[in-house]
N, C-alpha and C positions, 0 to 999 in steps of 0.2 A: 506494502500500500503506499502510495506515496501525499506528503502534503502538499496543498493547495489553497490558496491563501480564498476567501468569500469571495464570491463570483457579482460584480458590479450590475445593476439591474437592464439583462438585456431585451432584445424586442424579436417579436416572431411575425410572422403574414399570414393572416384568415383571410383569405379572399380579398384579398389587396388591400387589407387594411395592417394597419402593425400595431400588436395591441402590447404591452409593457405588462411582462413577468416582474410579480412577485419577487421581490429579496428573498435572498434565501437568510434568515438571521443565524448568524453562530453563536454560541453562550458565549462569552472571555474564557479561555484557558481548551477549548474544544478547536479544531482544523475539520476541513474536508478531507476524508480520504476517497479515492478512486479502490474499490476493492478487483479481484482477476478477474468478476464477471463484467465488468464499464460499472457498478453501481454507483454510487456514492452515498456518502455516515458522513456525519460528524458523529467524532470521537475524540475524545481528550487527549486532551497533549501526547499525554505519556506512555498510557497506552500504544499510543504509534512508533513509539520510541523504543519500546517494552516488545511489541513486534518483530517491530526488529535486525534489535541485538536476539531477541532467542529465534529466530530465521538465520540470522547470519549463525550462529550460535550449532545447529541442530547440522548445516551445509559442511561446515566444518568438523564435524560427529562423522557426517556421513564419509569425510576424505580420506580424516586417518582410519577407518574403519576396512577403508579398504584390500587391504590385504590381508586380515583375521582368520581364521579358522573357525569351520565350523561353531557355531554356539552352541554351549550345555544345556543342563536341563532348567536354567532359569537365566530370562531375557537378558538381561545387564551381565551373565558372565557367559567370556567368549573364551576361552578358554577350554585345552580339558579335560573328561573325567574320571574318576578309577570308578569300576560299580564291582562294590564285592554285593552275592547275596543277592539275599530276597532285602538287605539292610539300606536303608538310605545312602545314599549315592555319597563317597566322600569327591573330593575335587581339589584338582591339583594343578592352579596353586589353591588354596585355601580362599573360599567366597564365603564374607567380607573376609582380608587378610586383615592377620596377626599386627598388634602391636608392638614394638619392638622390643617394650620388656617380656609380653609371654614369649617373646621369638630367645631370648638367651633366655627367659626362663631353661623352653624348650633345650636348647644349646648346651644348658649346663649339663642337663641330667642326661642327656648325652657321650657328653664329655664322661660325668661321672660314669656311666654303663663301660664306657671304652675303656677308660683305667681300670676299673670293678671285674670284667671280663677279658680284659685282655685282648677284645677285640677290635677292627680296623674304625673309621668314623662312619661307612658306611653300614658295616654290621649293624652297629650300635643303634642308630635310628632305626634300620630294618626293624631291632628288634619293639623298641620303641612304638616305633607306629604299630606292630600289631598289637600291642599291651594296649595303648592310646583302643583303636579300633575297637578290639575286646569290648573293652568298658563300655564305650558308648552301641552297640550292640545288644548289653544287659542294660544298660540305662532303657532300653526303645524297647526290648522282647517287657521289661516291668512295664510301658508306660499301656504300649500296648494291652496287658492285662489289667491294671486299671481300669481301662477304658471298657474293655468288654466283661468286668464286671460289672462296672458302676451298669449298663447298656442293658445284661441280662437280675442285675437286680430293677431299674427299672418297667424293665417287661413283665416281670411279676407282681412289682406290684400293684400296674394297668389292671391284670390278668385279678389281683382280688378286688379292683372296686369295679371291674366288669360285672364281674359277677353279683357284687355287692354283700360278700361277706368281710367281718370284719372292718367296716367304711373306716369307724370313729377307730378301732387299735391302727390301722395303719396309712398314716400321714406320709405325700411325698416327701414335707420336713423330715420327717425321720429315715427314711432310706436315705437320703440325701448325709444326715449325720452320721450314718455308718460306714457311709465309701467315706466320709473325710475319714473318721477314724479306724477304716480301714489304710487311705490313705499316709496317715499318721504315723500307723504301724513300719507302713513301705519307709520309711523318711530315714527311721535308725537303719537301717539295711545301705538303701538303696539312693537317701539326698531326698529333698521337698523334689513334689510334686510336679515341681518346674526338673525337676532333677539337678540342683547348680551344684556344679561340682566344691568340694570341699576340697579338693589335694592343688586339683589347676585354676589358679585364676580366680579365688574366687570371688573376688572387688570389683568383676567386671558384670555379675548379675546376670548373669548369663547361663542361658539351659543348659543340662550336663552332655545331653549326645548335641547338642552344638558346638560348645567347647571342647569337646572326644574327637568330634570328628574332625572343627579345622583344628586341635595341635596334630590328629594324626595326616593330618591331609600337608602340614608344615614338618615334618617327620618324615613322608614320604617325595617331600620335596626334599628334601636335605639330602636324601637317599640317590635321586635323580644325580644332584650338583654334584655326588659324589664318583659318580658311573664312570 
């Protein structure tokens, strides 16, 4: 869209007679813009500049993406992905990427494992990668179990309510409390229901599977770097 000043009062000919058009009043802070279809619109000045900047940025993105590989499972991810069985996909490089502190922690763990076992950096990163992936898969299975348990409890409750038996004794809130108690019990084993890691970067407040998968992905990337 291009900026245009307010038009003057043109005239048009109707059967040999010149009739002055009514001038278009443009409020202060607005400009006339011509769209791609040729229509003219009055739009705020800041919207025109913002739209032009967005178009320019999008064109630059398309130029930078010209030589990229096939996309991964996410629209914003353009790197390769490593998939292990039916578990969540482990992306390499991790998406989103780890912070510098998280990478330093992983690097320290790899070095510690390397010194302890007397193996190469590549093998140590591979061992840590397998450990993080296994922990993430176990957490994902626990989440699936909780969801299945909650679904079965809700389904049984709805069946009882439909049959009209013990309607006052069984309330939806009581089932939710039971599910919450079950979740509390699992927290002592697997962490909270969001599975925030108590060992890997707890201050990030991220879900256990997400942190585990990203850590595993970073270890896998370290292994590839040493290959």
